[in-house]
MILONU-959535 format. One record per residue (C-alpha): residue in one letter; z, x, y. Coordinates in steps of 0.05 Angstrom, whole numbers, plus 5000, padded with zeros to 4 digits. Layout:
aZXY;...
END
This chain:
t500050005000;l501750565048;c495050915034;l491550255047;c494950185115;f492950895135;f485650785115;y485650125152;a488150485213;g482851025208;g477450515195;s479450125258;f477550705302;f470950785267;s469350035265;g469449995340;s463450465345;l459250065295;g457449585351;s452150085375;l448750065307;y449249355282;k450248655309;s457248375303;p455647855249;t452548415207;i458848835214;v463148245193;a458548135132;i458948875113;g466448845115;l466648215072;f461648505021;g465349165016;s472148845011;g469948344959;l466248854916;s471949364917;v477148844896;m472448574843;m471449274814;l478849404818;a480148774777;i474948994725;f477949684721;i484949414710;w482548924658;m478849474620;h484949924623;i489549384596;s484449204542;g485049904513;s478350204534;n476950944533;l479051024606;n484451534618;p490851144627;k493751684671;s487951684719;v489151354786;i483151634822;v478551034810;p483450474828;l486150874888;t479150994913;l477350264907;w483750064942;l482450545000;i475250295007;h478249595011;g482549825069;l476650115106;m472649475097;q478349045121;s478549435187;t471649185208;g474048475219;g478248545282;p473348885331;a467148515308;n470247815306;t473647915373;s466948115403;i463647475376;m469247035403;s468747365472;n461347195474;w462746455463;f468846335506;g470446525578;s477046645613;k479245925618;n484345755563;r483046445532;g490246515507;y490145825474;i483245935443;f484646635415;g491746445395;t489045865354;w483346295325;t488146835300;c491646325256;h486246435204;q489347065176;y496046725162;v492646125132;g489246615085;n495746945068;i498946285051;f493246055006;a492946734972;a500346724957;l500046014930;l493946174888;a497146794859;g503546424843;l499745864809;i495646344767;l501446794748;s505746204728;n500545974677;s500346434617;r493746134593;v490046364655;p488047094661;w492147404716;t486147804741;l483447154770;a488547264826;l484047844847;v477247574826;i477546904863;p478947214932;a473647744919;v468347234903;a470346824964;n469447445008;i462547584981;i460246864990;w462946835061;g459447495075;f452747165062;v454746575106;c456447045165;l450247465155;f445246895157;f448746325194;l453846635244;p450846645314;e453247235356;r451946875421;p450846155442;e443546275458;d442446505386;m442845785363;s439945125384;a446544805401;s446544075421;s448143875492;d454743585469;a456744245436;r455044645498;a458844155542;f464944225497;v464844985501;t463844955576;e469644475586;l474244855539;s473045565564;g470145495632;t463345815617;a456545515612;t455545865545;a452946475580;n454247185556;m461147385580;i460148075551;p453048325561;a449648645502;a448649385511;s441449595519;d438350145477;d438450645535;e445450455559;p450750975541;s457050685510;i463850835534;t466951435500;f473451425461;r476851845515;e474451385570;a476850775533;i483851065524;c484151215598;i483050485616;p489550225647;n494449895599;v490450065535;i495550595513;g501550175533;y499149565494;s497049995435;l503850335428;a507649685436;f502949345387;g504349905336;l511849785339;f511049035334;k506049115277;f511049565241;i516048995243;n510748535215;y508749025161;t515949125140;i517448385134;f510748225102;f510948765048;w518448815036;l520848105045;p519447864973;f523048484946;f528848374995;l529547644976;a529247824901;q536548054909;s538447324912;f532646934882;n527946994823;p521147324839;h517246664841;t522246324888;s522746934933;n515146944940;l515046214960;i520646295010;s517046895042;i511146435056;l515346105110;y514646745150;d507046665150;i507645935166;g511846115227;m506646605252;i501446055259;p504545695319;g506846365348;g499946575372;i498345885399;l504845855438;v504146555469;g496946435486;t498045745517;i504145955557;s500746575583;d494846145605;i499545675642;y502546275679;g495946555701;g494347035645;r500847415648;r500747605575;a505748175577;c511147745609;v510547215555;i510147735499;a516548065524;t520047395526;f518347275452;t520147975429;i526947975465;t528347295435;l526947595366;l532248135376;p538447705360;f534947415299;l533848125271;l541148285283;l543147635249;f538847795190;a542148485185;e549048165179;f547547535138;g540747665107;t542247465035;l546246934999;t551147474977;t553147575049;g554146835063;m547546565092;p545745875065;t538745805036;v536445285087;s538745725145;l535246315114;m528745925109;m529245685181;l530746385205;l524546655171;g520246135204;f522946295273;m522047035262;g514846935241;c513546535304;l516747045350;i513247665322;g506747325303;g505347085374;p505447775407;i501348145355;n496247575352;i495047575427;i494948325436;t489348415386;s485247835414;a486247555483;v489448185511;a483848615483;v478748175518;d482748185582;l482748945580;s475248935568;e474248615636;h475749285669;s469949545711;r468650105662;i467049615606;c459849405612;g457749195542;r459448895475;t460049585443;d465349795493;l469549175478;m469349345404;t471550055420;v477649815459;t479449315405;g478649865352;i483350325391;i488749785396;n488149605322;g487550325299;l493250645339;g497650055324;a496250105250;v497750855250;i504550745282;a506050165236;s504050565174;l508451155194;g514250675205;l512950335139;a513551005104;c520751055131;v523050385105;g524050605033;p528251235049;v532450855100;q533750295051;q535750764995;a540251195039;y543550655082;g541749975054;w537949375082;k542649275139;y540249905174;v532949725160;w533849115203;y537449525256;l531349995256;l526849395268;a531349175325;v530649855358;c523049795352;i523249125387;v527049425446;v522650045452;g516249635445;t518449165500;l520349745546;l513350035536;l510649395567;s515349415627;p510249745674;i505149215656;i510348675665;m512048925735;k504748905755;e504048205728;i510147955766;t507548225832;r500248045826;p496647385838;s494246965779;l488647265738;l486046585716;s486346215782;p481846535833;q484246455904;v479946515967;v483746806026;h480746736096;n483047196151;n480547036221;d483447656253;p481147686325;n481448446322;q475848446271;s468748426297;g466747876249;s468747166243;g472847256180;i474247566113;s473147226047;q476547505986;t477847305914;t483747545876;d480947435806;h479048125778;q478248415847;p475949135847;p479749635889;n473849775936;s471349345994;y465949476044;q464949286116;n458149136146;g458148996219;s461648336227;n462048166154;h467348376103;v464948296031;y469648325972;g465948335905;n468947985846;y466848335782;r467948215709;n465348715658;g461249065711;y457448465735;h458847955789;d462747335770;k458646785800;d463846255787;s468746565837;s464246975882;s466247045955;i461047236006;l462146986077;n457946946140;g451147016106;n445846496119;r442346656054;n445846855991;e442047065929;v445147185862;p439847355810;s441247075742;n438447615699;g436448215741;y440148875741;s440949335800;s445449885823;t446549625893;s449249035929;t446249025999;t448148676061;n443848706123;g444848236181;d445047516161;n441447616095;i445747766035;q443047955968;l447548095909;s444548385847;i447948355780;i449849045756;e451549285688;k452950025681;p454650455718;c458449965762;y456250135832;n457049725895;t453449955957;i453449606025;k448049806074;s449449756148;n445349946209;s448150646213;s450850866146;v451250726072;f457850686034;s457550785959;e462850815906;s462750825830;e468250625782;a464250825720;
END
């Protein structure tokens, strides 16, 4: 299991770069095919070994290799699927949409656990079906994604009702929110992606939160086996996955209500989890006095409180970060998502390697104390982001501020606070503040004042935004993200790329 986690972590970094080679649905299909085939071959190998074939019973090279390939294939899902979702949905209700979408992984965990318990409890059914059935399902769904999953709304002939629904839900007219990178467009480098503000902070915090999730997910059945039989402990542990389903929806919805302040809501959930971990440390089993019903409720609450933050960080937060001016294409979004998933998985895997020694040396009580420390440290890592969120205007509610300062030569200043870049330019009597998302102008909340003629091309690309007299022309830009304002006497140019 530990090797699987490390290979998943390494694969996450690599999977982000696959966007420059293949379309996102193709990457998803490759992951499903590879995962399904590796698990299928693993089941066949185990069955042949148990059946007394000529395979070396001491050899672990083949099953270990298949298991590690499975981990690599699993890592392709996060970056590619997040990219597809970002193409379909805009910033409106992003937390709710992505929080609901991320429930799929826990629904899968629940069904897999129930299926395995049902198969293993029936002696007349080969136990290898617990591996074969999910493997076949992965392969079948790989074909579905390869041939029928549209990467963008314009890739399918959606009905007017469907397009209206998407527009109403996410605030976009089914246009590309993340433009596809052209063949001659350089992708953002790994180093540049790491330097994007808040990427490292979220990645480190996510790693500590993911470590808590890994520990509970992998060790909870074993921990509960101290007081229950294996079948019962497995069923009780499912409550943890059930609790994680509403967690992402709650964090996403609440952060939408408070203007996209994800870190503030995440910190609220993680700090609330702290006393539950301490309670589990003191009364975690029946032998220490916790009633069964209370134990089950506690697991559900814990799943909700930890599931919400990790769901949103790897989905809505990753897309929020991709709206930085350095991100100008789908490939770059996948790179950022891969960094968050990969670095978080590395930290979680290292922490998971410490659980066994700590448990053997000090007991389960101190394992839960270790998780409590991780909650505190992870929340502190988000504190700089939290302070910025508290002091900034809403990200999801653009505001136009007019300033009729008589000292200015013009009649006013128009400014939007949604994703406003740090640079502004003055042209004679006009002050123009561009509102950019992913390197191109956000037409929904654009703010250009005092121009008699405004032009916003729908599909052209240019490196300049020019203002001259009463005529204003704004050209959509992709990468590098330049904004140039031309006046009668000088030209001011700045690049954030």
